[in-house]
C-alpha positions as CSV (number, residue, x, y, z in Angstrom):
1,M,17.7,17.0,-113.7
2,A,16.9,17.2,-117.4
3,M,14.9,20.2,-118.7
4,I,11.7,19.8,-120.7
5,I,12.4,20.4,-124.4
6,E,9.7,20.5,-127.0
7,S,10.1,21.7,-130.6
8,F,7.2,21.9,-133.0
9,P,6.4,23.8,-136.3
10,V,3.9,26.6,-136.3
11,G,2.3,28.7,-139.0
12,M,2.3,28.7,-142.8
13,L,6.1,28.7,-143.0
14,Q,6.4,26.0,-140.4
15,C,8.8,27.9,-138.1
16,N,10.2,25.6,-135.3
17,C,8.9,27.0,-132.0
18,V,10.7,25.7,-129.0
19,I,9.7,25.4,-125.3
20,L,12.5,25.0,-122.8
21,G,10.9,24.2,-119.4
22,S,12.4,23.8,-115.9
23,E,11.4,20.8,-113.9
24,Q,12.5,22.7,-110.8
25,T,10.7,26.0,-111.2
26,R,7.9,25.0,-113.7
27,E,8.8,28.0,-115.7
28,A,9.7,28.1,-119.4
29,I,11.5,30.0,-122.1
30,V,9.6,30.1,-125.4
31,I,11.6,30.6,-128.6
32,D,10.2,31.9,-131.8
33,P,6.4,31.8,-131.2
34,G,5.6,32.9,-134.8
35,D,2.0,31.8,-135.1
36,E,-0.6,29.4,-133.7
37,I,-0.3,30.7,-130.2
38,E,-3.1,28.6,-129.0
39,K,-0.9,25.6,-129.8
40,V,2.0,27.1,-127.9
41,V,0.0,27.8,-124.8
42,S,-1.6,24.4,-124.9
43,R,1.9,22.8,-124.9
44,L,2.9,24.9,-121.9
45,E,-0.3,23.8,-120.1
46,K,0.4,20.2,-121.0
47,H,3.7,20.3,-119.1
48,G,2.3,22.5,-116.3
49,L,4.7,25.3,-117.3
50,T,4.4,29.1,-117.0
51,A,6.2,31.2,-119.6
52,K,8.9,33.4,-118.0
53,Y,10.6,34.7,-121.1
54,I,9.5,35.0,-124.8
55,V,12.5,35.3,-127.1
56,A,13.0,35.3,-130.9
57,T,16.1,34.4,-133.0
58,H,15.2,37.2,-135.3
59,A,12.3,39.4,-136.3
60,H,10.9,37.9,-139.5
61,I,7.2,37.5,-139.4
62,D,7.2,33.7,-139.1
63,H,9.3,33.9,-135.9
64,V,7.6,36.9,-134.2
65,G,4.1,37.1,-135.6
66,G,2.7,35.8,-132.4
67,F,4.6,38.1,-130.0
68,K,1.6,40.3,-129.0
69,A,-0.8,37.4,-128.6
70,I,1.5,35.3,-126.5
71,K,2.4,38.2,-124.3
72,E,-1.2,39.0,-123.7
73,Q,-2.0,35.3,-122.9
74,T,1.0,34.6,-120.7
75,G,2.1,38.0,-119.3
76,A,5.7,37.1,-120.1
77,P,8.1,39.7,-121.4
78,L,9.4,39.8,-125.0
79,Y,13.1,39.8,-125.8
80,L,14.8,40.6,-129.2
81,H,18.1,41.9,-130.4
82,K,17.8,45.7,-131.1
83,G,19.3,45.3,-134.5
84,D,16.0,43.7,-135.7
85,L,13.6,46.3,-134.2
86,F,13.2,47.9,-137.7
87,L,12.1,44.5,-139.0
88,Y,9.6,44.0,-136.1
89,E,8.2,47.5,-136.8
90,A,7.8,46.5,-140.4
91,L,5.6,43.5,-139.8
92,P,2.7,44.9,-141.8
93,M,5.0,45.2,-144.8
94,Q,6.4,41.7,-144.3
95,A,2.8,40.4,-144.1
96,Q,1.9,42.2,-147.3
97,M,4.8,40.7,-149.2
98,L,3.6,37.2,-148.2
99,G,-0.1,37.9,-148.8
100,L,-0.9,37.5,-145.1
101,T,-3.0,39.5,-142.7
102,A,-0.6,41.6,-140.6
103,P,-0.4,40.6,-137.0
104,P,-0.6,43.3,-134.4
105,I,2.7,44.5,-132.9
106,T,3.4,45.4,-129.3
107,E,6.3,46.8,-127.3
108,I,9.5,44.8,-126.9
109,D,10.3,44.6,-123.2
110,A,14.1,44.1,-123.3
111,W,17.0,43.7,-125.7
112,L,19.3,40.8,-125.9
113,D,23.0,40.9,-127.0
114,H,26.0,38.7,-127.3
115,G,27.1,37.2,-124.0
116,D,23.8,37.7,-122.2
117,Q,22.2,34.8,-120.4
118,L,18.6,33.9,-119.6
119,G,17.6,31.2,-117.2
120,T,15.1,29.6,-114.9
121,G,16.1,26.6,-112.7
122,E,18.2,24.2,-114.7
123,V,17.5,26.0,-118.0
124,K,20.4,28.2,-118.9
125,L,20.3,29.9,-122.3
126,D,23.5,31.6,-123.6
127,I,22.9,34.3,-126.1
128,I,25.1,34.4,-129.3
129,H,24.7,37.3,-131.7
130,T,25.0,35.9,-135.2
131,P,24.3,38.7,-137.7
132,G,23.9,37.9,-141.4
133,H,20.4,36.5,-142.0
134,T,19.3,39.7,-140.3
135,P,21.3,42.3,-138.4
136,G,19.9,41.2,-135.1
137,S,19.9,37.4,-135.6
138,L,20.6,35.4,-132.4
139,C,21.4,31.8,-131.7
140,F,20.6,30.3,-128.2
141,H,22.9,27.7,-126.7
142,T,22.2,25.4,-123.8
143,A,25.6,23.9,-122.8
144,S,24.1,21.4,-120.4
145,E,22.1,19.8,-123.1
146,A,24.5,20.6,-125.9
147,H,21.8,22.1,-128.0
148,L,21.9,25.2,-130.3
149,Y,18.7,26.9,-131.3
150,A,20.0,28.5,-134.5
151,G,17.0,30.3,-136.0
152,D,17.6,30.9,-139.7
153,T,21.4,31.2,-139.4
154,L,22.1,27.4,-139.9
155,F,20.1,24.6,-141.3
156,M,20.7,21.0,-142.2
157,G,22.9,21.2,-145.3
158,S,22.6,24.9,-145.8
159,I,22.8,28.4,-144.2
160,G,20.3,31.2,-143.9
161,R,19.5,33.3,-146.9
162,T,21.0,36.8,-147.0
163,D,19.1,38.5,-149.8
164,L,16.4,39.9,-147.5
165,W,16.3,43.3,-145.7
166,G,19.6,43.8,-143.8
167,G,21.0,40.4,-144.8
168,S,24.8,40.0,-145.5
169,F,26.6,36.9,-146.8
170,E,29.9,38.2,-145.4
171,Q,28.4,38.7,-142.0
172,I,26.7,35.3,-141.8
173,M,29.9,33.6,-142.8
174,E,31.8,35.5,-140.2
175,S,29.2,34.7,-137.5
176,L,29.3,31.0,-138.4
177,Q,33.1,30.8,-138.4
178,R,33.7,32.9,-135.3
179,R,30.7,32.0,-133.1
180,V,29.0,28.8,-134.2
181,I,31.3,26.2,-135.8
182,N,33.7,26.3,-132.8
183,L,31.0,24.7,-130.6
184,P,31.5,21.0,-129.9
185,D,30.8,18.7,-132.8
186,E,28.2,16.7,-130.9
187,T,26.1,19.9,-130.4
188,I,22.6,19.3,-131.7
189,V,21.4,22.2,-133.9
190,I,17.6,23.0,-134.0
191,P,17.2,25.3,-136.9
192,G,14.4,27.8,-137.5
193,H,12.8,25.4,-140.0
194,G,13.2,21.8,-140.9
195,P,15.1,18.9,-139.4
196,K,17.8,19.1,-136.8
197,T,21.5,18.6,-137.5
198,T,24.8,18.8,-135.6
199,I,27.8,21.1,-135.6
200,G,29.9,18.1,-136.7
201,R,27.7,17.4,-139.6
202,A,27.5,21.1,-140.6
203,K,31.4,21.2,-140.8
204,I,31.3,18.4,-143.3
205,Y,28.2,19.1,-145.4
206,N,27.7,22.9,-145.2
């Protein structure tokens, strides 16, 4: 049974928010609800899904700005890597740098780390810690669908920038080489922004 997969851009910076829904349980994992939470909730309702987990690839404002709102509307717990807590707590400063109104923050319910797994029904999400863009950057892999939700670690034709708080070019290269590029070539990569690519294409063009 194939899972429900829907990816759509949200917010000023057009972050790719993703809904992974189970046909069996009618529950979903929501990745990177950075903004426009009414849009995210309406997509869940369209598929008859209830959010079970809310997760973020990292804690830049365009990926976690909607955390408090979606938690209040769905009741689902929030998951993040602890290495990015300092960024989440600095959302007001991130907003100020971009000229945005600061979104309210809330408590993170649990911490994700490398090797963890979240799931519901046929949806099985493997957690890959890929520091570099931020210290707590994560990629999420669904082996059954051969999809990698890469956040801002890997894009079509490029990699994530490393000149922001906590960024490291050495770390992102190590993360890519040790934990990302060894996935099967046919793996479809859904980045944090912009069009999808594949691991095979990244090996050639990145």
